[in-house]
Wavefront OBJ file of the C-alpha trace (Angstrom):
o trace
v 52.758 148.912 -67.477
v 54.842 148.918 -64.316
v 54.560 152.691 -64.020
v 50.773 152.540 -64.189
v 50.651 149.784 -61.592
v 52.911 151.755 -59.259
v 50.762 154.878 -59.625
v 47.612 152.837 -59.030
v 49.111 151.298 -55.905
v 50.126 154.687 -54.566
v 46.702 156.162 -55.297
v 44.811 153.304 -53.670
v 47.205 153.274 -50.738
v 46.640 156.965 -50.075
v 42.897 157.030 -50.770
v 41.476 153.994 -48.968
v 42.818 154.733 -45.471
v 41.510 158.286 -45.710
v 38.057 157.118 -46.798
v 37.941 154.461 -44.073
v 39.019 156.906 -41.381
v 36.411 159.427 -42.493
v 33.662 156.817 -42.569
v 34.606 155.295 -39.215
v 35.212 158.540 -37.331
v 31.695 158.662 -35.898
v 31.569 154.980 -34.850
v 32.132 153.785 -31.285
v 35.522 152.120 -30.715
v 34.107 148.585 -30.524
v 32.385 148.890 -33.936
v 35.131 150.390 -36.098
v 36.219 147.185 -37.878
v 32.671 146.131 -38.743
v 31.735 149.675 -39.742
v 34.699 150.021 -42.121
v 33.815 146.798 -43.880
v 30.157 147.740 -44.237
v 30.970 151.299 -45.281
v 33.278 150.517 -48.216
v 31.172 148.012 -50.168
v 28.063 150.205 -50.627
v 30.214 153.152 -51.699
v 31.941 151.137 -54.421
v 28.621 149.735 -55.567
v 27.028 153.191 -55.665
v 29.899 154.543 -57.785
v 29.656 151.581 -60.175
v 25.890 152.015 -60.576
v 26.299 155.765 -61.077
v 28.746 155.128 -63.918
v 26.962 152.178 -65.536
v 23.376 153.282 -65.069
v 20.606 150.704 -65.520
v 20.834 149.339 -69.050
v 17.678 147.639 -70.319
v 19.139 145.547 -73.132
v 22.406 143.765 -73.944
v 23.293 146.505 -76.425
v 22.668 149.178 -73.808
v 24.756 147.204 -71.299
v 27.652 147.098 -73.759
v 27.376 150.862 -74.236
v 27.278 151.393 -70.461
v 30.413 149.313 -69.940
v 32.160 151.195 -72.733
v 31.214 154.501 -71.118
v 32.422 153.229 -67.728
v 35.738 152.193 -69.304
v 36.212 155.704 -70.680
v 35.366 157.219 -67.283
v 37.893 154.939 -65.584
v 40.508 155.822 -68.227
v 39.842 159.531 -67.677
v 40.108 159.229 -63.910
v 43.349 157.278 -64.302
v 44.755 159.894 -66.649
v 43.742 162.668 -64.269
v 45.363 160.811 -61.359
v 48.562 160.324 -63.339
l 1 2 3 4 5 6 7 8 9 10 11 12 13 14 15 16 17 18 19 20 21 22 23 24 25 26 27 28 29 30 31 32 33 34 35 36 37 38 39 40 41 42 43 44 45 46 47 48 49 50 51 52 53 54 55 56 57 58 59 60 61 62 63 64 65 66 67 68 69 70 71 72 73 74 75 76 77 78 79 80
């Protein structure tokens, strides 16, 4: 478990600053902090919705979460 947590920490540590810098590169200097905060949340939400979809019933929601778990597992395996 420790190995997975270390790899996750390294991946997040390398990815988030790059994404924030890319998203904030076109902002004026006085708006960078606010822009980074507002830029990250919609991206994470968009990725979650893209994976989960819009289930219409509890059974469909369970299937969507199962599919999202497999996607996350695959991404983690690919990252490892």
